[in-house]
DSSP file (Angstrom, degrees, kcal/mol; ACC not computed):
  #  RESIDUE AA STRUCTURE BP1 BP2  ACC     N-H-->O    O-->H-N    N-H-->O    O-->H-N    TCO  KAPPA ALPHA  PHI   PSI    X-CA   Y-CA   Z-CA
    1    1 A M              0   0    0      0, 0.0     2,-0.2     0, 0.0    21,-0.1   0.000 360.0 360.0 360.0 131.1    9.9   15.8    2.9
    2    2 A L        -     0   0    0      1,-0.1     2,-0.1     4,-0.0    49,-0.0  -0.527 360.0-131.7 -72.8 138.5    6.4   17.3    2.9
    3    3 A T     >  -     0   0    0     -2,-0.2     4,-2.2     1,-0.1     5,-0.2  -0.418  26.1-107.4 -78.8 165.7    5.8   19.9    5.5
    4    4 A V  H  > S+     0   0    0      1,-0.2     4,-2.8     2,-0.2     5,-0.2   0.889 121.9  56.8 -60.9 -36.0    2.7   19.8    7.6
    5    5 A E  H  > S+     0   0    0      1,-0.2     4,-2.7     2,-0.2    -1,-0.2   0.921 106.4  49.6 -60.7 -42.1    1.3   22.8    5.7
    6    6 A Q  H  > S+     0   0    0      2,-0.2     4,-2.7     1,-0.2    -1,-0.2   0.910 109.2  50.8 -67.0 -40.5    1.7   20.8    2.4
    7    7 A V  H  X S+     0   0    0     -4,-2.2     4,-2.8     2,-0.2     5,-0.3   0.942 110.9  48.8 -60.6 -45.8    0.0   17.8    3.9
    8    8 A F  H  X S+     0   0    0     -4,-2.8     4,-2.7     1,-0.2    -2,-0.2   0.923 112.4  50.2 -54.4 -45.9   -2.9   20.1    5.0
    9    9 A E  H  < S+     0   0    0     -4,-2.7    -2,-0.2     1,-0.2    -1,-0.2   0.906 116.9  40.0 -59.0 -44.9   -2.9   21.6    1.4
   10   10 A N  H  < S+     0   0    0     -4,-2.7    -2,-0.2     1,-0.2    -1,-0.2   0.788 131.0  23.7 -79.4 -28.6   -3.0   18.2   -0.2
   11   11 A Y  H  < S-     0   0    0     -4,-2.8    -3,-0.2    -5,-0.2    -2,-0.2   0.455 108.9-111.8-119.8  -2.1   -5.5   16.4    2.2
   12   12 A G    ><  -     0   0    0     -4,-2.7     3,-0.9    -5,-0.3    -3,-0.1   0.308  18.1-101.9  87.4 145.2   -7.4   19.3    3.7
   13   13 A E  T 3  S+     0   0    0      1,-0.2    -1,-0.2    -4,-0.1    -4,-0.1   0.410 103.8  86.6 -82.5   3.2   -7.5   20.7    7.1
   14   14 A N  T 3   +     0   0    0     -3,-0.2     2,-0.2    -6,-0.2    -1,-0.2   0.503  63.4 104.8 -84.0  -3.1  -10.8   18.9    7.9
   15   15 A E    <   -     0   0    0     -3,-0.9     3,-0.1     1,-0.1    33,-0.1  -0.563  66.6-144.3 -73.8 141.3   -9.0   15.7    9.0
   16   16 A N  S    S+     0   0    0      1,-0.3     2,-0.3    -2,-0.2    24,-0.3   0.810  79.1   5.4 -73.9 -31.8   -9.0   15.2   12.7
   17   17 A K        -     0   0    0     30,-0.4     2,-0.4    25,-0.1    -1,-0.3  -0.975  59.1-166.8-156.4 138.2   -5.6   13.6   12.8
   18   18 A L        -     0   0    0     -2,-0.3     2,-0.6    -3,-0.1    19,-0.4  -0.981   6.6-159.5-124.4 135.7   -2.8   13.0   10.3
   19   19 A A        -     0   0    0     30,-0.7     2,-0.5    -2,-0.4    32,-0.4  -0.965  17.3-175.6-117.8 114.9    0.2   10.7   10.9
   20   20 A V  E     -A   33   0A   0     13,-1.5    13,-2.0    -2,-0.6     2,-0.4  -0.942  10.4-161.3-118.1 122.1    3.1   11.6    8.6
   21   21 A F  E     -A   32   0A   0     30,-0.8     2,-0.5    -2,-0.5    11,-0.2  -0.858   2.9-169.2 -98.9 136.7    6.3    9.7    8.3
   22   22 A A  E     +A   31   0A   0      9,-1.3     9,-1.2    -2,-0.4     2,-0.4  -0.986  12.6 174.9-124.2 116.7    9.4   11.3    6.8
   23   23 A V  E     -A   30   0A   0     -2,-0.5     2,-0.5     7,-0.2     7,-0.2  -0.987  12.6-168.2-129.9 132.6   12.2    8.9    6.1
   24   24 A S     >  -     0   0    0      5,-1.3     4,-2.6    -2,-0.4     3,-0.5  -0.978  14.1-157.1-118.4 121.0   15.5    9.7    4.4
   25   25 A R  T  4 S+     0   0    0     -2,-0.5    -1,-0.1    30,-0.4    31,-0.1   0.855  94.6  60.3 -61.5 -33.6   17.8    6.8    3.3
   26   26 A S  T  4 S+     0   0    0     29,-0.4    -1,-0.2     1,-0.2    30,-0.1   0.833 119.9  24.8 -66.6 -32.5   20.7    9.3    3.3
   27   27 A T  T  4 S-     0   0    0     -3,-0.5    -2,-0.2     2,-0.2    -1,-0.2   0.638  91.7-140.8-108.8 -17.8   20.3   10.1    7.0
   28   28 A G     <  +     0   0    0     -4,-2.6     2,-0.3     1,-0.2    -3,-0.1   0.595  55.6 134.8  73.6   7.8   18.6    6.9    8.2
   29   29 A L        -     0   0    0     -5,-0.4    -5,-1.3     2,-0.0     2,-0.4  -0.684  39.0-161.5 -98.8 146.6   16.3    9.0   10.5
   30   30 A A  E     -A   23   0A   0     -2,-0.3     2,-0.4    -7,-0.2    -7,-0.2  -0.971   6.8-170.3-124.6 142.1   12.6    8.6   10.9
   31   31 A S  E     -A   22   0A   0     -9,-1.2    -9,-1.3    -2,-0.4     2,-0.6  -0.988  14.0-148.6-132.6 139.7   10.3   11.2   12.3
   32   32 A L  E     -A   21   0A   0     -2,-0.4     2,-0.5   -11,-0.2   -11,-0.2  -0.942  15.0-164.6-106.5 119.2    6.7   11.0   13.3
   33   33 A Y  E     +A   20   0A   0    -13,-2.0   -13,-1.5    -2,-0.6     3,-0.1  -0.885  19.9 166.0-102.0 124.4    4.8   14.2   12.9
   34   34 A S     >  +     0   0    0     -2,-0.5     4,-1.7   -15,-0.2     3,-0.3  -0.156  28.3 133.3-127.4  42.1    1.4   14.6   14.7
   35   35 A A  H  > S+     0   0    0      1,-0.2     4,-2.5     2,-0.2     5,-0.2   0.898  73.2  56.7 -59.7 -39.7    0.9   18.4   14.3
   36   36 A A  H  > S+     0   0    0    -18,-0.3     4,-3.6     1,-0.2     5,-0.3   0.911 103.6  52.4 -57.3 -41.4   -2.7   17.8   13.2
   37   37 A A  H  > S+     0   0    0    -19,-0.4     4,-2.0    -3,-0.3    -1,-0.2   0.895 111.6  46.7 -65.3 -36.3   -3.4   15.8   16.3
   38   38 A Q  H  < S+     0   0    0     -4,-1.7    -1,-0.2     2,-0.2    -2,-0.2   0.854 117.8  44.2 -73.2 -30.5   -2.1   18.8   18.3
   39   39 A K  H  < S+     0   0    0     -4,-2.5    -2,-0.2    -5,-0.2    -1,-0.2   0.871 131.1  19.9 -71.0 -39.3   -4.2   21.2   16.1
   40   40 A Y  H  < S-     0   0    0     -4,-3.6    -3,-0.2     1,-0.4    -2,-0.2   0.419 107.5-115.4-116.2  -1.6   -7.4   19.3   16.0
   41   41 A G     <  -     0   0    0     -4,-2.0    -1,-0.4    -5,-0.3    -2,-0.1  -0.422  39.5 -72.0  87.9-171.0   -7.1   16.9   19.1
   42   42 A T        +     0   0    0     -2,-0.1    -1,-0.1    -4,-0.1   -25,-0.1   0.120  69.6 138.8-117.1  22.2   -7.0   13.1   19.1
   43   43 A P        -     0   0    0      0, 0.0    -3,-0.0     0, 0.0   -27,-0.0  -0.350  67.5 -92.3 -63.2 152.5  -10.3   11.7   18.1
   44   44 A N        -     0   0    0      1,-0.1    -2,-0.1     2,-0.0   -28,-0.0  -0.461  45.3-144.0 -66.3 128.4  -10.2    8.8   15.7
   45   45 A P        -     0   0    0      0, 0.0   116,-0.4     0, 0.0     3,-0.1  -0.495  16.6-124.1 -89.6 163.0  -10.4   10.1   12.2
   46   46 A P  S    S-     0   0    0      0, 0.0   115,-0.7     0, 0.0     2,-0.3   0.775  93.3   0.0 -75.9 -24.8  -12.2    8.4    9.3
   47   47 A K  E     +B  160   0B   0    113,-0.2   -30,-0.4   114,-0.1   113,-0.2  -0.992  59.4 179.4-158.6 156.8   -9.0    8.4    7.3
   48   48 A A  E     -B  159   0B   0    111,-1.7   111,-0.8    -2,-0.3     2,-0.3  -0.925  27.9-123.3-159.5 135.4   -5.4    9.6    7.5
   49   49 A P  E     -B  158   0B   0      0, 0.0   -30,-0.7     0, 0.0     2,-0.5  -0.609  13.1-148.4 -83.7 142.4   -2.6    9.3    5.0
   50   50 A Y  E     -B  157   0B   0    107,-2.5   107,-3.0    -2,-0.3     2,-0.5  -0.953  21.1-161.6-102.6 125.4    0.7    7.6    5.9
   51   51 A I  E     -B  156   0B   0     -2,-0.5   -30,-0.8   -32,-0.4     2,-0.4  -0.935  12.5-176.4-120.0 129.3    3.5    9.3    4.0
   52   52 A V  E     -B  155   0B   0    103,-3.0   103,-3.6    -2,-0.5     2,-0.5  -0.972  13.6-149.0-123.2 132.6    7.0    7.8    3.3
   53   53 A N  E     -B  154   0B   0     -2,-0.4     2,-0.5   101,-0.2   101,-0.2  -0.908   2.6-158.9-103.8 129.4    9.8    9.6    1.6
   54   54 A A  E     -B  153   0B   0     99,-3.6    99,-2.6    -2,-0.5     2,-0.5  -0.922  18.0-178.7-102.9 121.2   12.3    7.7   -0.5
   55   55 A D  E     -B  152   0B   0     -2,-0.5   -29,-0.4    97,-0.2   -30,-0.4  -0.974  26.0-164.9-130.3 122.4   15.5    9.8   -0.9
   56   56 A G    >   -     0   0    0     95,-2.8     3,-1.5    -2,-0.5    96,-0.1   0.267  47.7-115.8 -86.2  10.8   18.6    8.9   -2.9
   57   57 A G  T 3  S-     0   0    0     94,-0.3     3,-0.1     1,-0.3    95,-0.1   0.843  82.7 -37.9  64.1  32.9   20.6   11.6   -1.3
   58   58 A G  T 3  S+     0   0    0      1,-0.4    -1,-0.3    93,-0.4     2,-0.2   0.257 129.2  89.3  99.4 -13.3   21.1   13.4   -4.6
   59   59 A D  S <  S-     0   0    0     -3,-1.5    -1,-0.4    92,-0.2    -3,-0.3  -0.677  94.0 -75.5-109.7 164.5   21.5   10.2   -6.5
   60   60 A V        -     0   0    0     -2,-0.2    91,-0.3     1,-0.1    -1,-0.1  -0.405  64.3 -94.0 -57.9 138.3   18.9    8.0   -8.3
   61   61 A I        -     0   0    0     89,-2.7    -1,-0.1    -7,-0.1     2,-0.1  -0.344  45.6-127.3 -56.9 127.4   17.1    6.0   -5.7
   62   62 A A        -     0   0    0      1,-0.1    82,-0.2    89,-0.1     2,-0.1  -0.424  21.5-107.9 -76.7 151.2   18.8    2.6   -5.3
   63   63 A T  S    S+     0   0    0     82,-0.1     2,-0.3    -2,-0.1    82,-0.2  -0.431  76.7  54.9 -72.3 152.9   16.9   -0.6   -5.6
   64   64 A G  E    S-C  144   0B   0     80,-2.5    80,-2.9    -2,-0.1     2,-0.2  -0.748  97.9  -7.6 122.1-168.4   16.3   -2.7   -2.5
   65   65 A I  E     +C  143   0B   0     -2,-0.3    78,-0.2    78,-0.2     3,-0.1  -0.426  52.5 176.6 -64.5 127.5   14.8   -2.1    0.9
   66   66 A E  E     -     0   0B   0     76,-3.4     2,-0.3     1,-0.3    77,-0.2   0.847  57.8 -24.9 -99.3 -52.7   13.9    1.6    1.4
   67   67 A V  E     -C  142   0B   0     75,-1.1    75,-2.8     2,-0.0     2,-0.4  -0.993  44.1-143.1-161.5 151.7   12.1    1.7    4.9
   68   68 A D  E     +C  141   0B   0     -2,-0.3     2,-0.3    73,-0.2    73,-0.2  -0.953  27.3 171.8-114.6 139.6   10.1   -0.3    7.4
   69   69 A F  E     -C  140   0B   0     71,-2.3    71,-3.0    -2,-0.4     2,-0.2  -0.998  30.1-116.8-151.5 147.4    7.3    1.2    9.4
   70   70 A E  E     -C  139   0B   0     -2,-0.3    69,-0.2    69,-0.2    68,-0.1  -0.582  27.9-155.9 -81.3 143.3    4.6    0.2   11.7
   71   71 A M        -     0   0    0     67,-2.7    66,-1.4    -2,-0.2    67,-0.3  -0.867  11.9-124.5-115.7 149.4    0.9    0.7   10.8
   72   72 A P        -     0   0    0      0, 0.0     2,-0.4     0, 0.0    62,-0.0  -0.417  51.4 -75.8 -79.5 168.6   -2.2    1.0   12.9
   73   73 A E  S    S+     0   0    0     -2,-0.1     2,-0.3    88,-0.1    62,-0.2  -0.537  84.6 119.7 -66.7 127.5   -5.2   -1.3   12.4
   74   74 A C  E     -D  134   0B   0     60,-2.0    60,-2.8    -2,-0.4     2,-0.4  -0.942  62.0-100.4-166.4-179.1   -6.8    0.0    9.2
   75   75 A T  E     -DE 133 160B   0     85,-2.2    85,-2.5    -2,-0.3     2,-0.3  -0.997  34.9-127.2-121.7 127.6   -7.9   -0.6    5.7
   76   76 A L  E     + E   0 159B   0     56,-2.4    83,-0.3    -2,-0.4     3,-0.1  -0.567  30.4 173.0 -69.3 134.0   -5.8    0.7    2.9
   77   77 A T  E     -     0   0B   0     81,-3.8     2,-0.3     1,-0.4    82,-0.2   0.595  57.2  -5.9-119.6 -17.7   -7.8    2.8    0.4
   78   78 A S  E     - E   0 158B   0     80,-1.3    80,-2.1    48,-0.1    -1,-0.4  -0.987  47.6-145.4-166.6 160.8   -5.2    4.2   -2.0
   79   79 A V  E     -FE 124 157B   0     45,-2.1    45,-2.6    -2,-0.3     2,-0.3  -0.996  19.4-179.5-137.8 141.0   -1.6    4.6   -2.9
   80   80 A R  E     -FE 123 156B   0     76,-2.2    76,-3.2    -2,-0.4     2,-0.4  -0.976   6.1-167.4-133.1 145.1   -0.1    7.8   -4.5
   81   81 A I  E     -FE 122 155B   0     41,-2.3    41,-1.7    -2,-0.3     2,-0.3  -0.998   4.4-177.9-133.2 134.5    3.4    8.5   -5.5
   82   82 A V  E     -FE 121 154B   0     72,-2.2    72,-3.0    -2,-0.4     2,-0.3  -0.963  11.1-159.9-126.2 148.7    4.9   11.8   -6.5
   83   83 A T  E     - E   0 153B   0     37,-2.1    70,-0.2    -2,-0.3     3,-0.1  -0.808  29.2-119.8-126.8 166.0    8.5   12.3   -7.6
   84   84 A D  E    S+     0   0B   0     68,-2.0     2,-0.3    -2,-0.3    69,-0.1   0.669  94.3   1.9 -79.3 -16.5   10.9   15.2   -7.9
   85   85 A Q  E    S-     0   0B   0     67,-0.3    34,-0.2    34,-0.1    -1,-0.1  -0.977  93.9 -68.8-161.1 167.1   11.3   14.8  -11.7
   86   86 A V  E    S+     0   0B   0     -2,-0.3     2,-0.3    32,-0.1    34,-0.2  -0.381  79.1 103.1 -63.1 136.2   10.1   12.7  -14.7
   87   87 A G  E     -F  119   0B   0     32,-1.7    32,-1.9    62,-0.1     2,-0.4  -0.965  65.0 -85.4 175.3-167.3   11.3    9.2  -14.4
   88   88 A T  E     + G   0 148B   0     60,-1.4    60,-2.9    -2,-0.3     2,-0.3  -0.996  34.3 169.4-133.6 138.0   10.2    5.6  -13.6
   89   89 A I  E     -FG 116 147B   0     27,-1.9    27,-2.5    -2,-0.4     2,-0.5  -0.970  14.3-160.8-147.9 129.7   10.1    3.9  -10.2
   90   90 A E  E     -FG 115 146B   0     56,-2.3    55,-2.7    -2,-0.3    56,-1.2  -0.962  16.4-174.5-113.7 120.0    8.5    0.5   -9.3
   91   91 A L  E     - G   0 144B   0     23,-2.7     2,-0.4    -2,-0.5    53,-0.2  -0.705  12.5-162.0-109.2 159.3    7.7   -0.2   -5.7
   92   92 A D  E     - G   0 143B   0     51,-2.1    51,-2.7    -2,-0.3     2,-0.5  -0.985   9.9-147.7-135.0 150.1    6.5   -3.1   -3.8
   93   93 A L  E     - G   0 142B   0     -2,-0.4    16,-3.2    49,-0.2    17,-0.5  -0.974  11.4-166.4-122.2 122.3    4.9   -3.2   -0.3
   94   94 A W  E     -HG 108 141B   0     47,-2.6    47,-2.7    -2,-0.5     2,-0.4  -0.862   4.1-157.5-111.1 143.0    5.4   -6.1    2.0
   95   95 A K  E     + G   0 140B   0     12,-2.0     2,-0.3    -2,-0.4     9,-0.2  -0.955  17.1 163.1-124.1 134.9    3.4   -6.7    5.2
   96   96 A K  E     - G   0 139B   0     43,-2.2    43,-3.2    -2,-0.4     2,-0.1  -0.989  38.9-112.0-151.2 142.4    4.3   -8.8    8.2
   97   97 A A  E >   - G   0 138B   0     -2,-0.3     3,-1.8    41,-0.2     4,-0.4  -0.470  36.6-116.0 -68.8 144.8    3.1   -9.0   11.8
   98   98 A F  G >  S+     0   0    0     39,-0.6     3,-1.4     1,-0.3    -1,-0.1   0.852 114.5  62.1 -55.1 -35.7    5.7   -7.8   14.3
   99   99 A A  G 3  S+     0   0    0      1,-0.3    -1,-0.3    38,-0.0    39,-0.0   0.817 112.9  36.5 -59.2 -30.8    6.0  -11.2   15.8
  100  100 A N  G <  S+     0   0    0     -3,-1.8    -1,-0.3     0, 0.0    -2,-0.2   0.217  98.7 178.0-109.0  14.0    7.2  -12.6   12.4
  101  101 A F    <   +     0   0    0     -3,-1.4    -3,-0.0    -4,-0.4    -4,-0.0  -0.266  42.9  63.3 -55.6 138.9    9.2   -9.5   11.3
  102  102 A P  S    S-     0   0    0      0, 0.0     2,-0.1     0, 0.0    -5,-0.1   0.431  71.3-142.6-102.7 158.6   10.9   -9.0    8.8
  103  103 A P        -     0   0    0      0, 0.0     2,-0.3     0, 0.0    -7,-0.1  -0.405  20.1-167.6 -71.0 150.4    8.6   -9.0    5.7
  104  104 A T    >   -     0   0    0     -9,-0.2     3,-2.7    -2,-0.1    -9,-0.2  -0.784  42.3 -81.5-133.3 179.8   10.0  -10.6    2.5
  105  105 A S  G >  S+     0   0    0      1,-0.3     3,-1.1    -2,-0.3   -12,-0.1   0.734 124.2  65.1 -60.2 -24.3    8.9  -10.6   -1.1
  106  106 A G  G 3  S+     0   0    0      1,-0.2    -1,-0.3   -12,-0.0   -12,-0.0   0.541  95.0  63.2 -71.2  -7.8    6.5  -13.4   -0.4
  107  107 A D  G <  S+     0   0    0     -3,-2.7   -12,-2.0   -11,-0.0    -1,-0.2   0.146  72.0 144.6 -98.6  16.8    4.6  -11.0    1.8
  108  108 A S  B <   -H   94   0B   0     -3,-1.1   -14,-0.3   -14,-0.2    -3,-0.0  -0.250  31.9-169.7 -61.7 139.9    3.7   -8.5   -1.0
  109  109 A I        +     0   0    0    -16,-3.2    22,-2.0    21,-0.1     2,-0.5   0.455  60.7  88.5-105.9   0.0    0.3   -6.9   -0.6
  110  110 A A        -     0   0    0    -17,-0.5     3,-0.2    20,-0.2    20,-0.1  -0.865  48.3-174.1-108.3 125.7    0.2   -5.3   -4.0
  111  111 A S  S    S+     0   0    0     -2,-0.5     2,-0.6     1,-0.3    -1,-0.2   0.916  89.8  32.6 -75.9 -46.6   -1.3   -7.3   -7.0
  112  112 A D  S    S-     0   0    0     16,-0.3    -1,-0.3     3,-0.0    15,-0.0  -0.962  99.3-124.4-108.2 121.1   -0.3   -4.6   -9.4
  113  113 A L        -     0   0    0     -2,-0.6     2,-0.3    -3,-0.2   -21,-0.1  -0.373  23.9-110.3 -66.7 133.2    2.8   -2.9   -8.3
  114  114 A P        +     0   0    0      0, 0.0   -23,-2.7     0, 0.0     2,-0.4  -0.468  49.6 173.3 -66.1 120.8    2.7    0.8   -7.8
  115  115 A T  E     -F   90   0B   0     -2,-0.3     2,-0.6   -25,-0.2   -25,-0.2  -0.992  32.4-152.3-139.3 128.5    4.8    2.3  -10.6
  116  116 A V  E     -F   89   0B   0    -27,-2.5   -27,-1.9    -2,-0.4     2,-0.6  -0.895  23.6-164.6 -92.2 123.4    5.5    5.7  -11.9
  117  117 A T  E     -     0   0B   0     -2,-0.6   -29,-0.2     4,-0.3     3,-0.1  -0.919  63.9 -35.1-121.7 109.4    6.3    5.4  -15.6
  118  118 A A  E    S+     0   0B   0     -2,-0.6     2,-0.2   -31,-0.3   -30,-0.2   0.907 121.9  85.0  46.7  50.4    7.9    8.3  -17.4
  119  119 A S  E    S-F   87   0B   0    -32,-1.9   -32,-1.7   -34,-0.2    -1,-0.2  -0.791  84.4-115.7-151.9-169.0    5.9   10.8  -15.2
  120  120 A T  E    S+     0   0B   0     -2,-0.2   -37,-2.1   -34,-0.2     2,-0.3   0.224  89.3  40.5-123.9   9.1    6.0   12.4  -11.9
  121  121 A K  E     -F   82   0B   0    -39,-0.2    -4,-0.3    -4,-0.1     2,-0.3  -0.992  49.1-173.6-157.3 160.7    3.0   10.8  -10.3
  122  122 A F  E     -F   81   0B   0    -41,-1.7   -41,-2.3    -2,-0.3     2,-0.3  -0.970  10.0-176.2-150.3 143.1    1.1    7.6   -9.9
  123  123 A E  E     +F   80   0B   0     -2,-0.3     2,-0.3   -43,-0.2   -43,-0.2  -0.986  10.5 177.5-147.0 138.4   -2.4    7.0   -8.2
  124  124 A D  E     +F   79   0B   0    -45,-2.6   -45,-2.1    -2,-0.3    -2,-0.0  -0.922   8.6 165.3-136.5 114.1   -4.4    3.8   -7.5
  125  125 A T  S    S+     0   0    0     -2,-0.3    -1,-0.1   -47,-0.2   -45,-0.0   0.374  75.4  55.1-106.3   1.3   -7.6    4.3   -5.6
  126  126 A S  S    S-     0   0    0      2,-0.1     3,-0.2     3,-0.0     4,-0.1   0.787  72.6-167.5-100.5 -36.2   -9.2    0.9   -6.3
  127  127 A L    >   -     0   0    0      1,-0.2     3,-2.2   -48,-0.1     2,-0.1   0.799  18.6-170.1  47.2  37.5   -6.3   -1.3   -5.0
  128  128 A G  T 3   +     0   0    0      1,-0.3   -16,-0.3   -18,-0.0   -17,-0.2  -0.336  68.4  10.6 -55.6 127.8   -8.1   -4.3   -6.7
  129  129 A G  T 3  S+     0   0    0      1,-0.3    -1,-0.3    -3,-0.2     2,-0.1   0.359 100.3 127.7  82.9  -5.6   -6.5   -7.6   -5.7
  130  130 A W    <   -     0   0    0     -3,-2.2     2,-0.9   -20,-0.1    -1,-0.3  -0.456  68.8-117.4 -76.3 152.1   -4.4   -5.9   -3.0
  131  131 A T        +     0   0    0    -22,-2.0    -1,-0.1     1,-0.1    -3,-0.0  -0.849  42.3 170.3 -82.2 111.4   -4.4   -7.1    0.6
  132  132 A T        +     0   0    0     -2,-0.9   -56,-2.4   -57,-0.1     2,-0.4   0.617  39.5  99.0-101.8 -14.9   -5.9   -4.0    2.2
  133  133 A A  E     -D   75   0B   0    -58,-0.2     2,-0.5   -60,-0.0   -58,-0.2  -0.617  51.3-171.3 -75.6 126.1   -6.6   -5.2    5.7
  134  134 A I  E     -D   74   0B   0    -60,-2.8   -60,-2.0    -2,-0.4     2,-0.2  -0.988  10.3-146.2-122.0 128.0   -3.9   -4.1    8.1
  135  135 A N    >   -     0   0    0     -2,-0.5     3,-2.2   -62,-0.2   -64,-0.2  -0.540  36.9 -82.4 -90.1 157.1   -3.8   -5.4   11.6
  136  136 A K  T 3  S+     0   0    0      1,-0.3    -1,-0.1    -2,-0.2     3,-0.1  -0.358 118.5  17.0 -56.3 126.4   -2.6   -3.5   14.7
  137  137 A G  T 3  S+     0   0    0    -66,-1.4   -39,-0.6     1,-0.3    -1,-0.3   0.408  86.3 145.7  87.9  -2.7    1.1   -3.8   14.8
  138  138 A D  E <   - G   0  97B   0     -3,-2.2   -67,-2.7   -67,-0.3     2,-0.4  -0.349  39.4-142.3 -62.1 147.3    1.6   -4.9   11.2
  139  139 A W  E     -CG  70  96B   0    -43,-3.2   -43,-2.2   -69,-0.2     2,-0.4  -0.906   6.4-150.6-115.8 144.0    4.8   -3.6    9.7
  140  140 A I  E     -CG  69  95B   0    -71,-3.0   -71,-2.3    -2,-0.4     2,-0.5  -0.951   4.3-157.2-113.6 131.5    5.1   -2.5    6.0
  141  141 A R  E     -CG  68  94B   0    -47,-2.7   -47,-2.6    -2,-0.4     2,-0.6  -0.954   7.7-149.0-106.3 127.5    8.4   -2.7    4.1
  142  142 A T  E     -CG  67  93B   0    -75,-2.8   -76,-3.4    -2,-0.5   -75,-1.1  -0.888  18.6-172.0 -95.0 121.7    8.8   -0.5    1.1
  143  143 A Y  E     -CG  65  92B   0    -51,-2.7   -51,-2.1    -2,-0.6     2,-0.7  -0.966  17.9-143.3-119.7 125.5   11.0   -2.2   -1.5
  144  144 A V  E     +CG  64  91B   0    -80,-2.9   -80,-2.5    -2,-0.4   -53,-0.2  -0.825  17.2 179.9 -90.1 114.3   12.3   -0.4   -4.7
  145  145 A N  E     -     0   0B   0    -55,-2.7     2,-0.3    -2,-0.7    -1,-0.2   0.868  69.4 -12.1 -80.8 -39.7   12.3   -2.9   -7.6
  146  146 A S  E     - G   0  90B   0    -56,-1.2   -56,-2.3   -84,-0.1    -1,-0.3  -0.988  59.8-177.3-158.8 157.5   13.6   -0.4  -10.1
  147  147 A C  E     - G   0  89B   0     -2,-0.3     2,-0.4   -58,-0.2   -58,-0.2  -0.917   3.0-175.9-161.0 131.6   14.3    3.2  -10.5
  148  148 A T  E    S- G   0  88B   0    -60,-2.9     2,-2.1    -2,-0.3   -60,-1.4  -0.993  71.9 -16.9-127.6 138.8   15.6    5.5  -13.3
  149  149 A T  S    S+     0   0    0     -2,-0.4     2,-0.2   -62,-0.2   -62,-0.1  -0.105  97.6 114.8  69.8 -39.4   16.3    9.3  -13.1
  150  150 A I        +     0   0    0     -2,-2.1   -89,-2.7   -62,-0.3    -1,-0.1  -0.411  33.7 173.9 -74.8 130.4   14.2    9.9   -9.9
  151  151 A T  S    S+     0   0    0      1,-0.3   -95,-2.8   -91,-0.3   -93,-0.4   0.560  70.7  30.0-110.5 -10.0   16.1   11.0   -6.7
  152  152 A K  E     +B   55   0B   0    -97,-0.2   -68,-2.0   -96,-0.1     2,-0.4  -0.972  63.1 176.0-147.5 136.2   13.3   11.6   -4.4
  153  153 A A  E     -BE  54  83B   0    -99,-2.6   -99,-3.6    -2,-0.3     2,-0.5  -0.998  16.7-150.7-138.4 142.4    9.8   10.0   -4.2
  154  154 A T  E     -BE  53  82B   0    -72,-3.0   -72,-2.2    -2,-0.4     2,-0.5  -0.964  10.5-162.2-112.7 120.0    6.9   10.5   -1.8
  155  155 A I  E     -BE  52  81B   0   -103,-3.6  -103,-3.0    -2,-0.5     2,-0.5  -0.902   4.9-167.5-106.1 130.2    4.6    7.5   -1.2
  156  156 A S  E     -BE  51  80B   0    -76,-3.2   -76,-2.2    -2,-0.5     2,-0.7  -0.966   4.0-163.2-118.0 121.8    1.2    8.3    0.3
  157  157 A L  E     -BE  50  79B   0   -107,-3.0  -107,-2.5    -2,-0.5     2,-0.4  -0.905  11.8-147.4-104.7 114.0   -0.9    5.4    1.7
  158  158 A G  E     -BE  49  78B   0    -80,-2.1   -81,-3.8    -2,-0.7   -80,-1.3  -0.654  24.7-177.4 -80.7 134.9   -4.5    6.4    2.2
  159  159 A I  E     -BE  48  76B   0   -111,-0.8  -111,-1.7    -2,-0.4     2,-0.4  -0.946  27.9-146.0-133.2 150.3   -6.1    4.5    5.1
  160  160 A N  E      BE  47  75B   0    -85,-2.5   -85,-2.2    -2,-0.3  -113,-0.2  -0.960 360.0 360.0-107.3 132.2   -9.4    4.2    6.9
  161  161 A I              0   0    0   -115,-0.7  -114,-0.1    -2,-0.4    -1,-0.1   0.418 360.0 360.0-104.1 360.0   -9.1    3.6   10.6
């Protein structure tokens, strides 16, 4: 899990507010950190990263549903993945309105699936062909299609609010 300090280091302290999710499959706990809002107040920022951790609990991350989380109304601007070691992981992101929860594979928002290949990182800042509009109350499901070697992965979704 990234600390608030690491988020500031990666995204800069000039953001007005950051919302950081840390989720561990091994514990099943989800926490919302809003330390930046406490530090900078609560005005609406131009962008904020949503961060989700996939954790295999010491083992290779299993395929299947990793985590569901609610998003604010926003536009996705990027996706980044960093991992604990060189390996391969392919993820899919599914979106569904709360009223129609749960999302399924037919609700994929990614045209080119975010994939770390024999590396420790992945970045897509164009999101060409993606569904980038997120409505208030939409839920995102992170689904692991495949994974080798990697035991921890952090997925960062860049958004404009």
